[in-house]
N, C-alpha and C positions, 0 to 999 in steps of 0.2 A: 215303674221308676229303679230306673240302672243301676244294678250289684255295686256295691261301694267296697274295697277290697285295701290292704294295706301288707305289706311284710317288709322285714329287717333283715338282711344281710351283715356276716360278721365278716367278708370276703370281698361282695360282690358292690360296685356301687349300682344304686338306684335312682333312676331317672324318670321324672317326672312329666309329662305331657301332658296337653292341652287338647281332649275331645269332645266334639260338641260340648255339652254344655257344664263340662267337669273333668275332670285330672284323672288321670291311671296313671301307676307306677311303674315301669317296664325294668329289662335290662335290656342292652346294648349289647349284641353279641359281636363274635370276631375273635382270629385267630389270634390277634395280640392279646388275648384272654386264656389262652392256654394254660401260661402259668397259674394262673389264679385257679384253672381248674384242678391243677396236679396240688396247689395248696390248699382245694377245699376235700379234697381224695387222701391226703395226710392218715395215715392209721390206716385206712384202706386196702386190705392186701386181695381180694381178689371180688372181683364185680361178675357174679353169674348170668348169664343172659339164657331165659328158659324157652324153646321156641326157635321155631327158622320158618317164619310164615312169610308175611308180607315186611313185617317191620324188622325182623330179627338179623337179615344178613347186613342191612343198613346199621341196624346203630350199633351192633356188634364189630363190623369193620371200624367206624365212626370212631366210637370209643379207643379201639385197640389202636388207630392210626393218633390221633389225640393223648395217650397215655401214653406211647412209645417212648421209653427211656425214665420211665418212672418204676416204682416195685408195683405198682397196680397190676396185676392180671384180668385177660379176659375172657373167661372159659364160658362156653355153650354146651348148655345140660338139654340131652333128646332124651327120648325114650327109648331102648334097648331096640333095635331091627327097625328105627325110625329110616321111613325112604331120604330124611334129609343128610343124614348121617354124610351122602358122598359130597350132596353142596355145601358143606361146614367146611370138610376136609379140601375139597377145591379150593377155598375163598383164604386157607392156613390155620384152620382149626382144626388142629387132632391130638389125640392118644397120646400118641409119641413125643409132642411136645408141651404134651399137660392143661393145651385151651380148650376140650372138648372132653363130654362123659356123661356118666348116665343121669337124666334128670334129675334125681331126688338126692343124688351125692352133691351136685353143685349145689342144689337149692340146702343143704346138710351146712358145705364145707364155704358159702360166700359171708360176705361182711353186706354186701346190697345184690337184692333178688330183684333182677329187672325181669319181669313176669309176661311174653308175649306170644304164648299159645291161642289160639284162638277163644274167644267168648265161649264157648258152646264147654270147650274143653277144661277153660278155668272154672266154668260152675262142675262139671265132675269131679275135677281133681282137688278143689282149695281145700278141703277138710283133711289133704294128705298133707299138703302145701306146707296148712298153717302147723301141723304138730311136727312137720321137719325141718322148719327153718329155725333161725334157735335164737334164743333170747337176745334183745339188742339189736338185731340184726334191720337191715330197712328192707321193706318190700317195695319195689318199684312197679307201678302200671304203667303202659301208655294208652290207655282206655279208662271210663270208670263203669264199664259194664259189670264188674264181678263188684262193685256196691252197692250199683242196681240191684242185683240177683240178691244179696244178703239181706237187704232191707226188704227185699217182697217174700223173704222166708223169714224173716226172725231172726238174722244172726249177727254178729259183728264180726271182724279182723280182731286178731288177739290185741291184747292192750299191753303185751312186751315186747314189741316192737315198731320203730317208724312207719309207717306209709306214705309214701310222696307219687305222685304222676309227673310224667314228662311227655304231652301228649303231641308230636309232630302235627303240623298242619298240612299234612301231605302224605302220599301214600310212600310206602317202604322204597323203591325205587326212587323217587325224586329227591329222599331223604341222601341217599348214598351218590346219585348222579354231582346233586350241587355239593356235598360236599367235596367231591375230588374237582368238580369247578370251583368252589373256592379254594384250591390253596391259590390261583393266580390273584384275587380280589377280597383277599382277607374276610372271609366268612360268608361265600354264599353258601346258603342253604335254603330249608323250613323254616318259618316261623313256629315255633313250640309256647302252647301254653303250660307250666305247672300249678300242681298244688300240694300243701302238704295236709292231710288226712289227721295223719299221729305226727308227733315230735316229741319224741319220748330222751333224748338227749342233748337237747337245742342244736343240731344237724342239720335236721331235715331241709332247712328254706336251700341252706349252702349245697347242700347234695343233690334237690332238684333243680337251681339253678347251676351249678356244675354237667351235671347230664345231660340238661338244654342245649349250654355252651357246648360242648364237649360231641354231639351228634350232630355243629354246625348253624345251631338258629342263629339268627340275624340278629334279632329280636326275640324275648321270652315275656309271659303276658302272665298276670297269676288268673285264677281261678280254684272255684270247689271243684271236687271229685263227683260229685252230686250235677251242680251245674255244666259239668266237661259232658257225663255222657248221655244229658238231654241233650244239649245243643250238638252234641257229633251224631248220636243216631237218628235224631232228628234230620239234621243235615244233610246224610247220604239217604236219607229217604226223600229226601224235598233238591234242591239245586244241586248239591254234589253228583247224583245220581240219578236217584228216583225220577225227579221230577223233568230233569233233562231227557231220561229216555222218552217219558211221555210224551212230553212237548214237539220233540221232532219227531216223533212218531204221528200225533195226530197233527201238525205242520206238511209231513210228507203226504201224507193224502189225501190233505186239500188243496196241495197243489197238483196232486196229480186228478184227481177229479176235475178241476178245472181247466187242464188239458195241458199242463206242464208235463215234458218228458221224464221220466224217473231219473236219467240220471242229472236232469237241472231240480230235478225237488231234492234228490239227496244235497245237491250242492247248494240250495237256497236253505236248508234246514241243516241236517249235523254239520256240513263243515263251513255256512256262516259261522255256528257259533261255536266250532272249535277254533277256527279258523283267526276272521278279522273281529268279531263281537268279542272274542276273548281275549286276542291282543291288545284291545283298544284298552275293554278294561283294567287290564295288569299294567298299563303304561300311565294310564288319564285317568281314569274312572269309567264309572258305568254312565254318567250324563254325558261323558265325551262321547258314548255312542251316540245318541242322540245328536247332538251337538255337530257330529263330522256328517250328517245327512244332509243332503237338498230339501229346501223348503218343502216340492211335494212328496217326497220321502220322509218329512217331519212329521206330515200328516198322517200320513201311514203307520209310522210309528205309534202316533198316537190316540190313533183310531183303535189301535193292537193291544198298548198298552192298557187305556181307560177297560176295554172288555176284558180281558185276562186277568187284570188284576186283585179282582174280588173271587173268582171263580179257583186261581191258585191260592188266596188267602183263604179260603175256605177249607181246601185238604190238608193245607200243610198246617193248620189248627189243632184239624182231628189229626195228623197225625203228630204234631206236639203233645196235644192232650195226653193219648195211647201211649208216647213214651213214659211220661209226666208220672201217667199213674201206674206205670209197670208193665200194661199189656202186649208191649213189644219185647220187653227186653222174657216176657214168661214165651209168647209166640218164638221168639230164635232158640230158646231151650226146647219148648216142644218139638219143634222140628227136627234139632240136632236126634231125636228119638224117633222119627220116620225116617231118616236118612238112608240109612239101611237099606231098605226096602224103596225107598219112594226118594231117589237121587237127585240134585238141583239141575234140570233140563237148560239148555242152553236154546240162546234165540239168533246163535248168528246165521241159521236156517232162512229166515220170511225174507221174503221180498225187499225189502228196504235193505237190509244188510246186505245180501248178494247183492244187491246193485253196486253197493256205498264199495264192495270193494274192489270193481275194476275203474271207478272213479277216481275212488283212492290212489288206485294203482296209475294212470292217465293224468294225475294231480297238475295243475300249474298255480303256481303258489296266488299267484298274482290277480290272478283270473277271477278267485274266488269271491262272488258275490257277500257286499253288505247289505245282506234283504231287511229290509224295513220292518216290514209282519212280524218277521222271524225277531229280530230284534226287540221289539215292540213285549210277544210273547214271554220270550225267555226275562229282558230287565224287568218288568211286571212279575216273575214268579222270584226272580230276586230279591226283589224290592219286597214284595210277599210275607216272603221268608227273615229278611231281618227285621221288619213290624211286629213280625208274632214273636221273635227271639227277644226285640226290645218289649213290646208290652208284658214278655215274664221275666223281666227284671237284667238280664245276660249283661257281663260289662261289654262298651264297645270294642274292643278287641279283640273279644272270642266273638261275637258279632260278628266282625269284619271279615276274620280268620275262617268260620265254619261257613260262612254265604258268600263270600266273595274271593278271599287270593285262595284258598285251598283251591276252588273251583281252576280259577285263570293260570294260576303260578304252577298246579301239578297235577291237579286230576286232564281238566282238556288237553294240556298240551301230549298226554300222554294216548288221549282219547283222538288226537287228531294225528296222532303216530299211526295208533294200532287201531283206533276204531272205537267207537262208543260200546256196538257189540261186543268187542273184544272185553273192555273194561266189565262191563257188567257179566260177563262167562268167569273172571277169572280174578276178582276182585275177594278180599273176604266175605265168608261164609253170612256174618251176619248185613252186611251190606247188599249183597244176590239175594241175598230174601226180601230185606226192604224194598229194592228195585224191582221185583220182579209181583210186590204186591200192591203197591204203590204209584210203578208209571201208568198200570188203567187206568187207576183213577184220573190223575191227570189228562191223560188222554181223552178218555167219557167226560169230563165236564168243560174239558174245552171244545169240544165237539159240540155240546150241549146248548148249553151258554157263551162262550165267547165267542165263538164264531158265527153262530144263528144271532147275535147282537150286531158282530158285526154283516153279515148278509140283509139281514130287516130291517136296517137303519133306527135302532133300537134307540128310544133314550138312552143318555149315558154320562155319568159323572164323572165332565169332565175336569173338575175340581183335583182329581187325582194327578193330572198331570202339573197342578201347582206345586202340590206335597210332591211330587216325583224331584222337581226341580227344584224346590228349598228345602229337600230333606236333609238333616245335619251329618247323616252316613257319610256324605260327600266332602264331607270335612275332615271325620275319620279317617277315612282312605287316603285325605290328601296327607296329611299326618305320618300316618303309617308308610305311606307310601314314602316319604322321605330318607325311613332307615331299609327301606329295600338297596338289598345289593345293584349293582349293574349290572347284570347279565340275567339273562333266560335261559331256562334247563334247555339243553342240547342230546336230541335223543337218536341223532342222527349214529 
């Protein structure tokens, strides 16, 4: 059963949208709401942004720009000697102008503390942060990982602070880039979920919504901190990163074994996914990929979809179960203890990604094929992820954002621009670990089950195609798509 949530705001208008068989309450963003953001933050003198990783630069700059002309300052908190000091200074956050300071000093003096250090660092530093944050302040998170860790060790947040979350459904550079583009279209940005975990003064909901709108979200939807971390950690091990990594490597080997050149195999796998497949899904939905194919190619899509759906779902269900029981969180924490001796390696030196560098350098966009088999495998994996989240009761908005929108409007465009291997090698530690752990599982199960079914003409469950065509997620994507700003991310 899909989770039912509702909220009340003293400042922002609540919009009710009809999704599939139910309704959800959301807030539609836009720069015309920035005066309400200013109102929500009345009485707040300083927002401390702690950390300068993927989300830190984007959220800090977006908040600063949105709050320009108010009495609210945005100040960066970093460890003494941090290598990120120079980057923060280049973005205009300096000790001289009072917008850069030592991490714990900024925690102590801020009314709202937005904690954007890495997941592993949060698990190490939270006792000091909890001791330092002042009573009555608000702790903001952009990921529920810390809650999952606290639950696993039998601890909790201090009961004298607000605890909220705003979780942009895209990587930090996308959050910043689309905010900048949004100056021209009133609100281009990355959708965000928001959660209120503790509200001690009745202001937590308005703080969360104001934060989401301030970083540029065109629409904000409600979740819980627990639901967020389960869907987020699961999603990045699934279609956002781990699954796409495993899917394209399995298909690349399949196509080269069948006689396709290495360069064409890359075009028909990685390029096809991050190019035409993603663009169609972004603007028209998942079903539109199938509908864009010729009759002959539709048959190839159907066979690939039906053969791949259950193998992909098997791995995805295992991932979700491991996230839900805390295994994946413990795995990330354990890895942080090994990292000095065993740093995370790169994947970009293997054949596929070396070939991809030259292919991408010579890319002619309109010549990238919409490969029907690749599309069938990819869409089957995406739909299987959606169904695992539906079974677990996640809200529809969370499901489409974690499984579709974050892919096609944030991560995949960056993968198209920089390469899938680049993304795997340069994302957050939590995501990098997840991709390396689970991508091979998708690779192997597709080769062992899906491809053998295709090649052996094994009996297949063709009713899966009927379920795909009639799935309620297509309606949800259509409704949510109406709130999408009319702009694609620009990365050139």
